[in-house]
C-alpha atoms as a printed R data frame, in Angstrom:
    type eleno elety resid chain resno       x       y       z
1   ATOM     1    CA   MET     A     1 109.633 116.011  94.419
2   ATOM     2    CA   GLU     A     2 109.683 117.715  97.825
3   ATOM     3    CA   ILE     A     3 107.890 116.251 100.803
4   ATOM     4    CA   SER     A     4 107.442 117.743 104.242
5   ATOM     5    CA   SER     A     5 108.740 115.845 107.281
6   ATOM     6    CA   ASP     A     6 105.239 115.302 108.706
7   ATOM     7    CA   LYS     A     7 104.202 113.487 105.509
8   ATOM     8    CA   LEU     A     8 107.184 111.178 105.106
9   ATOM     9    CA   LEU     A     9 106.374 108.569 107.762
10  ATOM    10    CA   PRO     A    10 102.608 108.363 107.012
11  ATOM    11    CA   THR     A    11 103.401 107.931 103.320
12  ATOM    12    CA   LEU     A    12 106.023 105.259 103.962
13  ATOM    13    CA   ASN     A    13 103.675 103.489 106.383
14  ATOM    14    CA   PHE     A    14 100.953 103.467 103.722
15  ATOM    15    CA   VAL     A    15 103.263 102.115 101.015
16  ATOM    16    CA   LEU     A    16 104.618  99.338 103.240
17  ATOM    17    CA   ALA     A    17 101.070  98.343 104.155
18  ATOM    18    CA   ILE     A    18 100.315  97.839 100.454
19  ATOM    19    CA   VAL     A    19 103.484  96.325  99.029
20  ATOM    20    CA   GLY     A    20 106.083  96.131 101.804
21  ATOM    21    CA   TYR     A    21 105.862  92.399 102.488
22  ATOM    22    CA   GLN     A    22 106.252  91.479  98.811
23  ATOM    23    CA   PHE     A    23 109.148  93.917  98.448
24  ATOM    24    CA   VAL     A    24 111.095  92.753 101.501
25  ATOM    25    CA   THR     A    25 110.689  89.030 100.855
26  ATOM    26    CA   SER     A    26 111.661  89.420  97.185
27  ATOM    27    CA   LEU     A    27 114.683  91.501  98.166
28  ATOM    28    CA   ALA     A    28 115.794  88.745 100.516
29  ATOM    29    CA   MET     A    29 115.648  85.958  97.919
30  ATOM    30    CA   PRO     A    30 119.459  85.843  97.405
31  ATOM    31    CA   PHE     A    31 119.818  85.150 101.125
32  ATOM    32    CA   ILE     A    32 116.831  82.958 102.051
33  ATOM    33    CA   GLY     A    33 116.526  81.085  98.763
34  ATOM    34    CA   VAL     A    34 113.346  80.223  96.937
35  ATOM    35    CA   ASP     A    35 112.090  77.166  98.792
36  ATOM    36    CA   VAL     A    36 114.024  76.774 102.049
37  ATOM    37    CA   GLU     A    37 111.571  75.588 104.718
38  ATOM    38    CA   GLY     A    38 111.264  78.082 107.592
39  ATOM    39    CA   ALA     A    39 113.770  80.508 106.097
40  ATOM    40    CA   SER     A    40 111.134  83.189 105.621
41  ATOM    41    CA   ASN     A    41 111.030  83.782 109.380
42  ATOM    42    CA   ILE     A    42 114.480  85.340 109.100
43  ATOM    43    CA   VAL     A    43 112.910  88.125 107.057
44  ATOM    44    CA   THR     A    44 109.219  88.225 107.922
45  ATOM    45    CA   VAL     A    45 109.534  88.421 111.708
46  ATOM    46    CA   PRO     A    46 111.876  91.459 111.722
47  ATOM    47    CA   TYR     A    47 109.825  93.075 108.971
48  ATOM    48    CA   ARG     A    48 106.554  92.613 110.856
49  ATOM    49    CA   LEU     A    49 108.148  94.126 113.973
50  ATOM    50    CA   PHE     A    50 109.418  97.079 111.946
51  ATOM    51    CA   SER     A    51 106.012  97.671 110.344
52  ATOM    52    CA   ILE     A    52 104.297  97.644 113.742
53  ATOM    53    CA   LEU     A    53 106.920 100.050 115.122
54  ATOM    54    CA   LEU     A    54 106.422 102.366 112.146
55  ATOM    55    CA   ALA     A    55 102.630 102.232 112.545
56  ATOM    56    CA   THR     A    56 103.001 103.071 116.236
57  ATOM    57    CA   THR     A    57 105.248 106.024 115.413
58  ATOM    58    CA   VAL     A    58 102.707 107.314 112.887
59  ATOM    59    CA   ILE     A    59  99.855 106.981 115.402
60  ATOM    60    CA   VAL     A    60 101.781 108.848 118.099
61  ATOM    61    CA   GLN     A    61 102.850 111.532 115.633
62  ATOM    62    CA   SER     A    62  99.300 111.969 114.395
63  ATOM    63    CA   LEU     A    63  97.794 112.196 117.875
64  ATOM    64    CA   PHE     A    64 100.353 114.630 119.272
65  ATOM    65    CA   LYS     A    65 100.500 116.902 116.216
66  ATOM    66    CA   GLY     A    66  96.737 117.009 115.774
67  ATOM    67    CA   PHE     A    67  96.621 115.289 112.369
68  ATOM    68    CA   VAL     A    68  93.654 113.120 113.313
69  ATOM    69    CA   VAL     A    69  90.495 114.189 111.498
70  ATOM    70    CA   LEU     A    70  88.292 111.096 111.281
71  ATOM    71    CA   LYS     A    71  84.919 111.344 109.575
72  ATOM    72    CA   ASN     A    72  82.543 108.462 109.143
73  ATOM    73    CA   ASN     A    73  80.684 107.440 106.059
74  ATOM    74    CA   ARG     A    74  78.625 104.373 105.272
75  ATOM    75    CA   THR     A    75  81.650 102.250 104.351
76  ATOM    76    CA   ILE     A    76  83.607 103.077 107.509
77  ATOM    77    CA   VAL     A    77  80.617 102.347 109.768
78  ATOM    78    CA   LEU     A    78  79.970  99.004 108.069
79  ATOM    79    CA   PHE     A    79  83.671  98.174 108.249
80  ATOM    80    CA   VAL     A    80  83.771  98.781 112.021
81  ATOM    81    CA   ILE     A    81  80.537  96.873 112.719
82  ATOM    82    CA   PHE     A    82  81.667  93.842 110.737
83  ATOM    83    CA   TRP     A    83  85.047  93.718 112.457
84  ATOM    84    CA   ILE     A    84  83.353  93.870 115.880
85  ATOM    85    CA   LEU     A    85  81.093  90.958 114.937
86  ATOM    86    CA   PHE     A    86  84.000  88.993 113.502
87  ATOM    87    CA   LEU     A    87  86.240  89.534 116.550
88  ATOM    88    CA   ILE     A    88  83.429  88.248 118.790
89  ATOM    89    CA   ARG     A    89  83.198  85.166 116.585
90  ATOM    90    CA   LEU     A    90  86.975  84.761 116.578
91  ATOM    91    CA   PHE     A    91  87.193  85.009 120.374
92  ATOM    92    CA   TYR     A    92  84.329  82.566 120.849
93  ATOM    93    CA   ASP     A    93  85.760  79.984 118.434
94  ATOM    94    CA   LEU     A    94  89.355  80.140 119.670
95  ATOM    95    CA   LYS     A    95  88.882  80.792 123.399
96  ATOM    96    CA   ILE     A    96  85.483  79.497 124.547
97  ATOM    97    CA   ARG     A    97  83.981  76.688 122.508
98  ATOM    98    CA   THR     A    98  85.322  73.164 122.989
99  ATOM    99    CA   ASP     A    99  84.239  71.612 119.690
100 ATOM   100    CA   PHE     A   100  86.483  73.860 117.581
101 ATOM   101    CA   TYR     A   101  90.251  73.372 117.504
102 ATOM   102    CA   ILE     A   102  93.041  75.072 115.599
103 ATOM   103    CA   GLN     A   103  96.722  74.518 116.307
104 ATOM   104    CA   PRO     A   104  98.015  77.168 118.776
105 ATOM   105    CA   ARG     A   105 100.631  78.404 116.310
106 ATOM   106    CA   GLU     A   106  97.996  78.940 113.618
107 ATOM   107    CA   ALA     A   107  95.638  80.597 116.110
108 ATOM   108    CA   ALA     A   108  98.405  83.018 117.129
109 ATOM   109    CA   ARG     A   109  99.003  83.832 113.465
110 ATOM   110    CA   ILE     A   110  95.307  84.588 112.957
111 ATOM   111    CA   TRP     A   111  95.264  86.971 115.945
112 ATOM   112    CA   LEU     A   112  98.425  88.633 114.605
113 ATOM   113    CA   PHE     A   113  96.879  89.284 111.213
114 ATOM   114    CA   ALA     A   114  93.492  90.376 112.526
115 ATOM   115    CA   LEU     A   115  94.523  92.650 115.390
116 ATOM   116    CA   LEU     A   116  97.888  94.007 114.279
117 ATOM   117    CA   LEU     A   117  98.203  93.814 110.498
118 ATOM   118    CA   CYS     A   118  94.564  94.516 109.615
119 ATOM   119    CA   LEU     A   119  93.242  96.693 112.450
120 ATOM   120    CA   TYR     A   120  96.287  98.316 114.061
121 ATOM   121    CA   ASN     A   121  97.993  99.116 110.758
122 ATOM   122    CA   GLY     A   122  94.615 100.150 109.382
123 ATOM   123    CA   PHE     A   123  94.142 102.520 112.312
124 ATOM   124    CA   SER     A   124  97.586 104.026 111.679
125 ATOM   125    CA   VAL     A   125  96.598 104.761 108.075
126 ATOM   126    CA   ALA     A   126  93.195 106.119 109.132
127 ATOM   127    CA   VAL     A   127  94.550 108.637 111.641
128 ATOM   128    CA   SER     A   128  97.210 109.853 109.189
129 ATOM   129    CA   TYR     A   129  95.468 109.592 105.827
130 ATOM   130    CA   LYS     A   130  95.341 113.361 105.274
131 ATOM   131    CA   LYS     A   131  99.132 113.461 105.605
132 ATOM   132    CA   ILE     A   132  99.749 110.734 103.037
133 ATOM   133    CA   ASP     A   133 101.348 112.107  99.873
134 ATOM   134    CA   LEU     A   134  99.473 110.005  97.325
135 ATOM   135    CA   GLN     A   135 101.722 110.920  94.380
136 ATOM   136    CA   LEU     A   136 104.860 109.931  96.274
137 ATOM   137    CA   ALA     A   137 103.126 106.780  97.526
138 ATOM   138    CA   PHE     A   138 102.269 105.935  93.906
139 ATOM   139    CA   ARG     A   139 105.882 106.170  92.765
140 ATOM   140    CA   LEU     A   140 107.266 104.360  95.790
141 ATOM   141    CA   THR     A   141 104.786 101.536  95.205
142 ATOM   142    CA   ALA     A   142 105.845 101.353  91.556
143 ATOM   143    CA   PHE     A   143 109.524 101.296  92.583
144 ATOM   144    CA   ALA     A   144 108.961  98.568  95.195
145 ATOM   145    CA   LEU     A   145 107.035  96.415  92.731
146 ATOM   146    CA   LEU     A   146 109.669  96.926  90.021
147 ATOM   147    CA   ILE     A   147 112.470  95.809  92.354
148 ATOM   148    CA   SER     A   148 110.361  92.826  93.460
149 ATOM   149    CA   LEU     A   149 109.800  91.797  89.835
150 ATOM   150    CA   ILE     A   150 113.481  92.139  88.927
151 ATOM   151    CA   PHE     A   151 114.634  90.044  91.886
152 ATOM   152    CA   SER     A   152 111.985  87.452  91.078
153 ATOM   153    CA   LEU     A   153 113.299  87.196  87.517
154 ATOM   154    CA   LEU     A   154 116.913  86.963  88.667
155 ATOM   155    CA   PHE     A   155 116.434  84.326  91.342
156 ATOM   156    CA   ASN     A   156 113.425  82.303  90.196
157 ATOM   157    CA   PRO     A   157 114.583  80.264  87.172
158 ATOM   158    CA   LEU     A   158 111.105  78.935  86.349
159 ATOM   159    CA   LEU     A   159 109.952  82.415  85.318
160 ATOM   160    CA   LEU     A   160 112.346  82.513  82.359
161 ATOM   161    CA   SER     A   161 112.000  78.846  81.389
162 ATOM   162    CA   SER     A   162 110.348  77.875  78.127
163 ATOM   163    CA   GLY     A   163 106.628  77.208  78.250
164 ATOM   164    CA   GLU     A   164 107.084  73.467  77.732
165 ATOM   165    CA   GLU     A   165 109.167  73.231  80.912
166 ATOM   166    CA   ILE     A   166 106.417  74.677  83.127
167 ATOM   167    CA   ASP     A   167 104.302  71.781  84.422
168 ATOM   168    CA   THR     A   168 103.322  73.262  87.781
169 ATOM   169    CA   ARG     A   169 102.342  76.511  89.466
170 ATOM   170    CA   VAL     A   170 105.214  78.930  90.124
171 ATOM   171    CA   ASP     A   171 105.475  80.634  93.487
172 ATOM   172    CA   GLY     A   172 107.553  83.725  94.239
173 ATOM   173    CA   ASN     A   173 109.770  82.446  97.011
174 ATOM   174    CA   VAL     A   174 109.434  80.713 100.339
175 ATOM   175    CA   ALA     A   175 107.299  83.601 101.643
176 ATOM   176    CA   LEU     A   176 105.125  84.277  98.577
177 ATOM   177    CA   THR     A   177 102.618  81.586  97.643
178 ATOM   178    CA   THR     A   178 101.423  81.139  94.082
179 ATOM   179    CA   ILE     A   179  98.276  83.148  94.853
180 ATOM   180    CA   THR     A   180 100.165  86.033  96.481
181 ATOM   181    CA   PHE     A   181 102.787  85.932  93.738
182 ATOM   182    CA   GLY     A   182 100.160  86.100  91.005
183 ATOM   183    CA   GLN     A   183  98.417  89.012  92.698
184 ATOM   184    CA   MET     A   184 101.751  90.847  93.004
185 ATOM   185    CA   GLY     A   185 102.119  90.525  89.244
186 ATOM   186    CA   MET     A   186  98.603  91.852  88.755
187 ATOM   187    CA   SER     A   187  99.322  94.818  91.055
188 ATOM   188    CA   ALA     A   188 102.342  95.592  88.882
189 ATOM   189    CA   ILE     A   189 100.104  95.597  85.799
190 ATOM   190    CA   VAL     A   190  97.640  97.962  87.508
191 ATOM   191    CA   ILE     A   191 100.375 100.368  88.621
192 ATOM   192    CA   GLY     A   192 102.075 100.251  85.216
193 ATOM   193    CA   ALA     A   193  98.833 100.945  83.347
194 ATOM   194    CA   CYS     A   194  98.014 103.853  85.662
195 ATOM   195    CA   MET     A   195 101.472 105.343  85.095
196 ATOM   196    CA   LEU     A   196 100.851 105.313  81.347
197 ATOM   197    CA   PHE     A   197  97.779 107.509  81.834
198 ATOM   198    CA   THR     A   198  98.994 109.818  84.591
199 ATOM   199    CA   GLU     A   199 102.760 110.395  84.316
200 ATOM   200    CA   ARG     A   200 104.505 112.834  81.987
201 ATOM   201    CA   LYS     A   201 108.221 112.175  82.424
202 ATOM   202    CA   LEU     A   202 109.664 109.711  79.917
203 ATOM   203    CA   LEU     A   203 111.005 107.297  82.538
204 ATOM   204    CA   PHE     A   204 107.729 107.075  84.458
205 ATOM   205    CA   LYS     A   205 105.454 107.172  81.425
206 ATOM   206    CA   TYR     A   206 107.087 104.522  79.235
207 ATOM   207    CA   ALA     A   207 110.143 102.671  80.577
208 ATOM   208    CA   ILE     A   208 108.932 101.726  84.069
209 ATOM   209    CA   PRO     A   209 105.311 100.984  83.000
210 ATOM   210    CA   PHE     A   210 106.580  98.735  80.188
211 ATOM   211    CA   LEU     A   211 108.637  96.657  82.618
212 ATOM   212    CA   LEU     A   212 105.855  96.524  85.193
213 ATOM   213    CA   ILE     A   213 103.227  95.397  82.700
214 ATOM   214    CA   VAL     A   214 105.336  92.860  80.773
215 ATOM   215    CA   VAL     A   215 106.952  91.195  83.782
216 ATOM   216    CA   GLY     A   216 103.696  91.513  85.733
217 ATOM   217    CA   PHE     A   217 101.868  89.529  83.053
218 ATOM   218    CA   LEU     A   218 104.623  86.898  83.002
219 ATOM   219    CA   ILE     A   219 104.415  86.416  86.770
220 ATOM   220    CA   SER     A   220 100.608  86.471  86.864
221 ATOM   221    CA   LEU     A   221 100.370  83.784  84.188
222 ATOM   222    CA   ARG     A   222 103.166  81.538  85.410
223 ATOM   223    CA   SER     A   223 101.876  81.601  88.972
224 ATOM   224    CA   GLY     A   224  99.156  79.321  87.607
225 ATOM   225    CA   SER     A   225  96.471  81.144  89.596
226 ATOM   226    CA   ARG     A   226  93.209  81.976  87.875
227 ATOM   227    CA   GLY     A   227  92.464  84.779  90.323
228 ATOM   228    CA   PRO     A   228  94.676  87.460  88.699
229 ATOM   229    CA   LEU     A   229  92.964  87.010  85.318
230 ATOM   230    CA   PHE     A   230  89.569  87.349  86.976
231 ATOM   231    CA   CYS     A   231  90.811  90.468  88.771
232 ATOM   232    CA   LEU     A   232  92.081  91.931  85.493
233 ATOM   233    CA   ALA     A   233  88.701  91.425  83.836
234 ATOM   234    CA   VAL     A   234  86.899  93.050  86.790
235 ATOM   235    CA   ILE     A   235  89.310  96.012  86.881
236 ATOM   236    CA   VAL     A   236  89.009  96.640  83.140
237 ATOM   237    CA   MET     A   237  85.198  96.524  83.285
238 ATOM   238    CA   TYR     A   238  85.175  98.814  86.343
239 ATOM   239    CA   ALA     A   239  87.520 101.213  84.535
240 ATOM   240    CA   VAL     A   240  85.214 101.241  81.500
241 ATOM   241    CA   ILE     A   241  82.095 101.798  83.617
242 ATOM   242    CA   THR     A   242  83.634 104.682  85.585
243 ATOM   243    CA   ARG     A   243  85.210 106.308  82.540
244 ATOM   244    CA   THR     A   244  81.962 107.591  81.071
245 ATOM   245    CA   LYS     A   245  79.779 110.286  82.632
246 ATOM   246    CA   ARG     A   246  76.714 108.118  82.053
247 ATOM   247    CA   PRO     A   247  77.016 104.849  83.993
248 ATOM   248    CA   ILE     A   248  74.466 103.080  81.782
249 ATOM   249    CA   ILE     A   249  76.763 103.563  78.783
250 ATOM   250    CA   GLY     A   250  79.682 102.284  80.831
251 ATOM   251    CA   PHE     A   251  77.729  99.158  81.805
252 ATOM   252    CA   MET     A   252  76.850  98.557  78.161
253 ATOM   253    CA   LEU     A   253  80.501  98.889  77.115
254 ATOM   254    CA   ALA     A   254  81.586  96.574  79.942
255 ATOM   255    CA   PHE     A   255  78.980  94.003  78.851
256 ATOM   256    CA   LEU     A   256  80.245  94.268  75.269
257 ATOM   257    CA   LEU     A   257  83.782  93.667  76.513
258 ATOM   258    CA   LEU     A   258  82.607  90.585  78.410
259 ATOM   259    CA   VAL     A   259  80.912  89.269  75.268
260 ATOM   260    CA   LEU     A   260  84.133  89.735  73.281
261 ATOM   261    CA   ILE     A   261  86.089  87.823  75.927
262 ATOM   262    CA   VAL     A   262  83.629  84.928  75.678
263 ATOM   263    CA   ILE     A   263  83.725  84.960  71.863
264 ATOM   264    CA   PHE     A   264  87.530  84.928  71.687
265 ATOM   265    CA   LEU     A   265  88.061  82.737  74.748
266 ATOM   266    CA   ARG     A   266  89.621  79.925  72.709
267 ATOM   267    CA   GLN     A   267  92.149  82.290  71.136
268 ATOM   268    CA   ILE     A   268  92.937  83.803  74.547
269 ATOM   269    CA   LEU     A   269  93.595  80.349  75.986
270 ATOM   270    CA   MET     A   270  95.917  79.535  73.080
271 ATOM   271    CA   ILE     A   271  97.977  82.663  73.800
272 ATOM   272    CA   ILE     A   272  98.129  81.832  77.510
273 ATOM   273    CA   ALA     A   273  99.163  78.252  76.691
274 ATOM   274    CA   HIS     A   274 102.350  79.490  74.994
275 ATOM   275    CA   ILE     A   275 103.435  81.307  78.153
276 ATOM   276    CA   ALA     A   276 101.823  79.280  80.927
277 ATOM   277    CA   PRO     A   277 100.486  75.915  79.699
278 ATOM   278    CA   TYR     A   278  99.662  74.793  83.230
279 ATOM   279    CA   LEU     A   279  97.379  77.807  83.746
280 ATOM   280    CA   ALA     A   280  95.737  77.278  80.348
281 ATOM   281    CA   GLU     A   281  95.004  73.694  81.339
282 ATOM   282    CA   ARG     A   282  93.505  74.789  84.666
283 ATOM   283    CA   LEU     A   283  91.317  77.340  82.872
284 ATOM   284    CA   GLU     A   284  90.114  74.882  80.255
285 ATOM   285    CA   TYR     A   285  89.448  71.878  82.464
286 ATOM   286    CA   THR     A   286  88.022  73.497  85.587
287 ATOM   287    CA   THR     A   287  85.180  71.314  86.881
288 ATOM   288    CA   SER     A   288  82.616  71.537  89.637
289 ATOM   289    CA   ASN     A   289  84.168  68.526  91.381
290 ATOM   290    CA   GLU     A   290  87.421  70.207  92.327
291 ATOM   291    CA   GLU     A   291  88.441  70.871  95.917
292 ATOM   292    CA   ARG     A   292  87.472  74.543  95.885
293 ATOM   293    CA   ALA     A   293  83.877  73.711  94.963
294 ATOM   294    CA   ILE     A   294  83.769  71.336  97.932
295 ATOM   295    CA   LEU     A   295  84.973  74.124 100.238
296 ATOM   296    CA   LEU     A   296  82.310  76.492  98.931
297 ATOM   297    CA   ARG     A   297  79.583  73.910  99.427
298 ATOM   298    CA   THR     A   298  80.801  73.069 102.945
299 ATOM   299    CA   ALA     A   299  80.883  76.733 103.966
300 ATOM   300    CA   TRP     A   300  77.372  77.265 102.610
301 ATOM   301    CA   GLU     A   301  76.090  74.260 104.541
302 ATOM   302    CA   LYS     A   302  77.662  75.618 107.750
303 ATOM   303    CA   PHE     A   303  75.869  78.929 107.215
304 ATOM   304    CA   LEU     A   304  72.551  77.144 106.684
305 ATOM   305    CA   ASN     A   305  73.093  75.201 109.923
306 ATOM   306    CA   ASN     A   306  73.434  78.468 111.884
307 ATOM   307    CA   PRO     A   307  72.012  81.295 109.728
308 ATOM   308    CA   VAL     A   308  71.467  83.716 112.654
309 ATOM   309    CA   THR     A   309  74.833  83.710 114.453
310 ATOM   310    CA   GLY     A   310  77.002  81.853 111.975
311 ATOM   311    CA   ASP     A   311  78.865  78.597 112.559
312 ATOM   312    CA   SER     A   312  82.617  79.298 112.652
313 ATOM   313    CA   PHE     A   313  85.160  81.659 111.124
314 ATOM   314    CA   ALA     A   314  87.020  78.875 109.301
315 ATOM   315    CA   LEU     A   315  86.809  75.304 108.065
316 ATOM   316    CA   THR     A   316  88.877  72.986 110.249
317 ATOM   317    CA   TYR     A   317  90.493  69.578 109.857
318 ATOM   318    CA   ILE     A   318  91.144  66.790 112.376
319 ATOM   319    CA   ASP     A   319  94.849  67.656 112.673
320 ATOM   320    CA   GLY     A   320  94.086  71.207 113.812
321 ATOM   321    CA   SER     A   321  94.812  72.874 110.490
322 ATOM   322    CA   TYR     A   322  92.230  75.115 108.848
323 ATOM   323    CA   THR     A   323  91.220  76.714 105.591
324 ATOM   324    CA   TYR     A   324  88.647  79.204 104.308
325 ATOM   325    CA   SER     A   325  85.922  78.950 101.705
326 ATOM   326    CA   HIS     A   326  87.926  80.970  99.129
327 ATOM   327    CA   ASN     A   327  85.111  83.502  98.925
328 ATOM   328    CA   MET     A   328  85.143  86.361 101.434
329 ATOM   329    CA   ILE     A   329  81.432  87.080 101.180
330 ATOM   330    CA   LEU     A   330  80.564  83.436 101.853
331 ATOM   331    CA   ASP     A   331  83.109  83.457 104.696
332 ATOM   332    CA   ALA     A   332  81.295  86.451 106.200
333 ATOM   333    CA   PHE     A   333  77.951  84.634 106.150
334 ATOM   334    CA   MET     A   334  79.509  81.455 107.559
335 ATOM   335    CA   SER     A   335  81.255  83.265 110.421
336 ATOM   336    CA   THR     A   336  78.779  86.014 111.416
337 ATOM   337    CA   GLY     A   337  75.434  84.810 110.118
338 ATOM   338    CA   PHE     A   338  72.949  86.548 107.848
339 ATOM   339    CA   PHE     A   339  73.238  89.953 109.533
340 ATOM   340    CA   GLY     A   340  77.044  90.017 109.443
341 ATOM   341    CA   GLY     A   341  77.130  88.628 105.921
342 ATOM   342    CA   MET     A   342  74.789  91.345 104.663
343 ATOM   343    CA   ILE     A   343  76.915  94.006 106.383
344 ATOM   344    CA   PHE     A   344  79.992  92.678 104.622
345 ATOM   345    CA   LEU     A   345  78.236  92.500 101.264
346 ATOM   346    CA   ILE     A   346  76.899  96.054 101.565
347 ATOM   347    CA   MET     A   347  80.369  97.230 102.650
348 ATOM   348    CA   TYR     A   348  81.782  95.766  99.431
349 ATOM   349    CA   VAL     A   349  79.189  97.633  97.377
350 ATOM   350    CA   SER     A   350  79.704 100.827  99.365
351 ATOM   351    CA   ALA     A   351  83.489 100.714  98.909
352 ATOM   352    CA   THR     A   352  82.953 100.287  95.162
353 ATOM   353    CA   ILE     A   353  80.747 103.390  95.142
354 ATOM   354    CA   ASP     A   354  83.347 105.327  97.170
355 ATOM   355    CA   GLY     A   355  85.929 104.438  94.556
356 ATOM   356    CA   TYR     A   356  83.607 105.646  91.801
357 ATOM   357    CA   LYS     A   357  83.167 108.981  93.600
358 ATOM   358    CA   LEU     A   358  86.923 109.456  93.912
359 ATOM   359    CA   LEU     A   359  87.438 108.713  90.225
360 ATOM   360    CA   ARG     A   360  84.796 111.277  89.342
361 ATOM   361    CA   PHE     A   361  86.470 113.808  91.640
362 ATOM   362    CA   ASP     A   362  90.058 113.303  90.408
363 ATOM   363    CA   ARG     A   363  90.647 110.255  88.230
364 ATOM   364    CA   LYS     A   364  94.331 110.987  87.680
365 ATOM   365    CA   GLN     A   365  95.153 111.191  91.383
366 ATOM   366    CA   TYR     A   366  93.066 108.296  92.687
367 ATOM   367    CA   MET     A   367  93.065 105.865  89.761
368 ATOM   368    CA   TRP     A   368  95.835 103.616  91.065
369 ATOM   369    CA   ILE     A   369  94.577 103.302  94.619
370 ATOM   370    CA   VAL     A   370  90.968 102.652  93.569
371 ATOM   371    CA   PHE     A   371  91.985 100.017  91.029
372 ATOM   372    CA   LEU     A   372  94.174  98.285  93.620
373 ATOM   373    CA   LEU     A   373  91.127  98.201  95.897
374 ATOM   374    CA   ILE     A   374  89.000  96.673  93.135
375 ATOM   375    CA   GLN     A   375  91.756  94.098  92.536
376 ATOM   376    CA   GLN     A   376  91.806  93.093  96.207
377 ATOM   377    CA   MET     A   377  88.010  92.916  96.377
378 ATOM   378    CA   ALA     A   378  87.833  90.785  93.226
379 ATOM   379    CA   SER     A   379  90.619  88.544  94.521
380 ATOM   380    CA   GLY     A   380  88.564  87.966  97.661
381 ATOM   381    CA   MET     A   381  85.889  86.317  95.567
382 ATOM   382    CA   LEU     A   382  88.216  83.451  94.613
383 ATOM   383    CA   SER     A   383  90.802  83.139  97.350
384 ATOM   384    CA   GLY     A   384  91.983  84.467 100.689
385 ATOM   385    CA   ALA     A   385  90.221  85.389 103.904
386 ATOM   386    CA   PHE     A   386  89.324  88.902 105.034
387 ATOM   387    CA   TYR     A   387  91.136  88.531 108.367
388 ATOM   388    CA   LEU     A   388  94.306  87.458 106.507
389 ATOM   389    CA   SER     A   389  94.158  90.309 103.963
390 ATOM   390    CA   PRO     A   390  95.453  93.497 105.614
391 ATOM   391    CA   ILE     A   391  95.856  95.237 102.253
392 ATOM   392    CA   LEU     A   392  92.112  95.008 101.644
393 ATOM   393    CA   SER     A   393  91.172  96.435 105.050
394 ATOM   394    CA   ILE     A   394  93.639  99.297 104.674
395 ATOM   395    CA   LEU     A   395  92.482 100.191 101.160
396 ATOM   396    CA   ILE     A   396  88.813 100.112 102.199
397 ATOM   397    CA   LEU     A   397  89.617 102.503 105.052
398 ATOM   398    CA   TYR     A   398  91.646 104.873 102.904
399 ATOM   399    CA   VAL     A   399  89.169 105.038 100.024
400 ATOM   400    CA   GLY     A   400  86.258 105.470 102.445
401 ATOM   401    CA   LEU     A   401  87.979 108.308 104.329
402 ATOM   402    CA   ALA     A   402  89.109 110.049 101.144
403 ATOM   403    CA   SER     A   403  85.591 109.804  99.727
404 ATOM   404    CA   VAL     A   404  83.899 111.329 102.777
405 ATOM   405    CA   ASN     A   405  86.572 114.032 102.924
406 ATOM   406    CA   HIS     A   406  85.916 115.138  99.355
407 ATOM   407    CA   SER     A   407  82.136 114.930  99.839
408 ATOM   408    CA   THR     A   408  82.445 117.249 102.855
409 ATOM   409    CA   GLU     A   409  84.631 119.679 100.898
410 ATOM   410    CA   GLN     A   410  82.163 119.771  98.015
411 ATOM   411    CA   LYS     A   411  79.270 120.488 100.399
412 ATOM   412    CA   SER     A   412  81.261 123.302 102.021
413 ATOM   413    CA   LEU     A   413  82.067 124.831  98.643
414 ATOM   414    CA   SER     A   414  78.413 124.574  97.629
415 ATOM   415    CA   LEU     A   415  77.295 126.380 100.800
416 ATOM   416    CA   ASP     A   416  79.928 129.084 100.348
417 ATOM   417    CA   HIS     A   417  78.803 129.596  96.773
418 ATOM   418    CA   LYS     A   418  75.161 129.978  97.826
419 ATOM   419    CA   GLN     A   419  76.102 132.507 100.481
């Protein structure tokens, strides 16, 4: 596969934004260990600096070579408006108000993620998106995930233990939490499944997808996180809905699939219990009294206390630590009020529609990137915060820009045909 020099850096920048952190931290496991406190800084700090340097190079290259062709659509406009509202809230909470305190180190980390990893890296992808070789990015992402899975298997003994020995959630390493680790496994499943439908060469069509899917399932289940299974269900239903030319038929098929999952839920849990008994137990005995339900209720109460402007961007504790509600839409309402929350909700819907348009335009080319977006959006319903999820911001930007680009091209072709 040949690639021109002006496409190499934008493509690499895009791939690293999606899977670079997981790849680098997994690759470093022989050196930093699995659970050495603070050891991740040896890898993450240099990697973050490198990613920012690469993003800067891509921005400069794009500006000086005239690659920048930004066009707005509904999703992009909503994305920008919400980030403006959120940054105002973030500045007010961390710099002005006196009744809100987060430890300085944690506050610095939040600014790092919001300004550099989400917005700056997102801007680098936006100004160079037309130079991103999506096919090469697809294979590089698959390669990075495959290496990450192999290193996880080699250096994380719990992954290959018998089911009876697993009595806790399994994380990836010191830098990958159980939630991030489980989502990495789910991303591997998505990429592997897409390769089965789009690749032709034997290696890419069977061998690599098989490894990605099998090991991806093992990691997703043993991470003990329920989020990846929810994401898988959402992705499969979205794939079914967008597969048919008539959406109503797709919705009916997706509903039928959901019914089958409910009917055979007991059998599904029994299968999961053989591989990941701890996850099966969490799925079977989830109750409304658990900690996450308390966080959701607290965030909702904060929104009701200040429905116009919002209350705060996070839930804080006396010691200066913080957490989020584990639902990005609820977080948006809590932090920016009704107006900001509705903008975020509509942006979610709009991004989903953009993905549908791309699949209708060229399903083979865009399948993997759209499904990764759906995975990140679904994951945001159960865990994570938008300002700590750079992958989600970057995928929303890319899918939105690609969608408006193809819509413009189709309109131009239609006008040319009429003339």
